[in-house]
C-alpha positions, -999 to 999 in steps of 0.1 A, spaced: -656 -588 71 -683 -602 93 -687 -639 98 -715 -656 80 -739 -680 98 -717 -711 91 -686 -694 103 -703 -682 135 -713 -717 142 -678 -730 135 -662 -704 158 -687 -705 186 -688 -741 198 -671 -762 225 -648 -780 199 -633 -748 186 -629 -735 222 -611 -767 232 -587 -766 202 -580 -729 209 -575 -735 246 -555 -768 247 -535 -766 214 -533 -732 198 -528 -711 229 -502 -736 243 -483 -736 210 -482 -698 210 -472 -697 247 -443 -721 239 -432 -700 210 -434 -666 226 -436 -670 263 -460 -654 288 -468 -617 291 -472 -616 329 -484 -583 341 -488 -569 306 -514 -547 290 -525 -567 259 -549 -563 230 -569 -589 212 -581 -580 177 -614 -597 166 -622 -611 200 -654 -628 191 -673 -641 221 -643 -636 244 -626 -670 245 -593 -656 233 -594 -628 259 -598 -654 286 -568 -672 273 -547 -640 272 -555 -635 309 -553 -671 321 -527 -688 299 -505 -658 290 -511 -641 323 -517 -606 311 -529 -582 337 -553 -562 315 -568 -570 281 -584 -546 257 -604 -564 229 -627 -555 200 -647 -571 173 -664 -558 142 -696 -576 151 -718 -560 178 -734 -594 185 -700 -609 193 -691 -580 216 -724 -585 235 -715 -622 239 -680 -613 251 -694 -588 276 -715 -614 292 -688 -640 292 -661 -617 306 -682 -598 331 -666 -616 361 -632 -602 350 -643 -567 359 -620 -538 350 -593 -562 338 -611 -563 304 -622 -534 282 -644 -542 251 -656 -523 221 -669 -526 186 -640 -518 163 -620 -523 131 -586 -540 129 -576 -516 101 -581 -486 124 -573 -496 160 -587 -472 185 -555 -468 205 -525 -445 208 -492 -456 194 -470 -478 216 -499 -487 240 -496 -525 243 -470 -550 255 -486 -577 233 -512 -581 206 -531 -613 199 -547 -625 166 -567 -657 169 -575 -660 131 -586 -625 122 -561 -611 97 -572 -634 69 -608 -620 71 -596 -585 61 -592 -575 24 -564 -550 32 -547 -573 57 -513 -556 55 -530 -525 70 -538 -546 100 -502 -556 104 -492 -519 102 -518 -510 129 -506 -539 152 -471 -526 148 -481 -491 156 -499 -499 188 -472 -522 201 -446 -508 225 -410 -513 214 -401 -548 223 -438 -558 223 -449 -592 208 -475 -601 182 -490 -635 187 -508 -646 155 -527 -677 145 -538 -676 108 -556 -694 81 -538 -697 48 -547 -693 11 -547 -730 5 -577 -735 27 -594 -702 20 -594 -708 -18 -604 -745 -15 -635 -749 -37 -656 -765 -10 -644 -743 18 -649 -711 -2 -686 -720 -8 -692 -723 30 -673 -692 41 -672 -655 32 -635 -647 30 -618 -623 7 -602 -642 -22 -578 -617 -37 -543 -613 -23 -544 -641 2 -512 -652 19 -493 -685 25 -470 -689 54 -440 -674 36 -462 -645 24 -473 -637 59 -437 -639 72 -426 -616 45 -453 -591 53 -444 -591 90 -408 -584 82 -417 -557 57 -438 -541 84 -408 -540 106 -413 -570 128 -386 -595 139 -397 -631 137 -394 -649 170 -409 -683 161 -433 -699 136 -452 -731 131 -473 -744 102 -498 -771 98 -507 -788 64 -500 -755 45 -534 -744 57 -527 -729 92 -498 -710 106 -488 -696 140 -463 -667 144 -448 -648 172 -431 -616 160 -415 -587 179 -414 -550 174 -377 -540 177 -367 -519 207 -349 -494 185 -353 -485 148 
């Protein structure tokens, strides 16, 4: 789903960027380690802040990134232009990732899966495009916040089949992932690092 006007404002401001840069990325790095020299993918890249973090904090060599919103891709192109051919951007859908199987060493999700009605399909796609041994770094918003009466009036999230932390963990495992680490906050946010096994 595309972000509404309030959500765009919430996601595209210096406070959100500072939280993402100085807290969330650092937590995920501590949980899953760097991906130095890797080819990585960011799903739902917005204006490109996460892509910068994957390059600068996680030390990926190359990042492919997409977003459902052409406006966000235009913003990301402008922001990431100095990165040259280390970044490739496109308008795309997380349920149908435009990449061959086993393409990426790492996939990053900075709060995108909860926007998708058929969110388990996104996990399956992430699993498909990861190389064996590849890691999935995910930061997600949980049902307790999404379904809050005040929050749900301000945002346009799917309301059916939303997950809590254990539900997200169970879906990762059912998809085939091994859980490396997880961290929750107030039953409203969760961070996971999961790994695609090297052999099935």
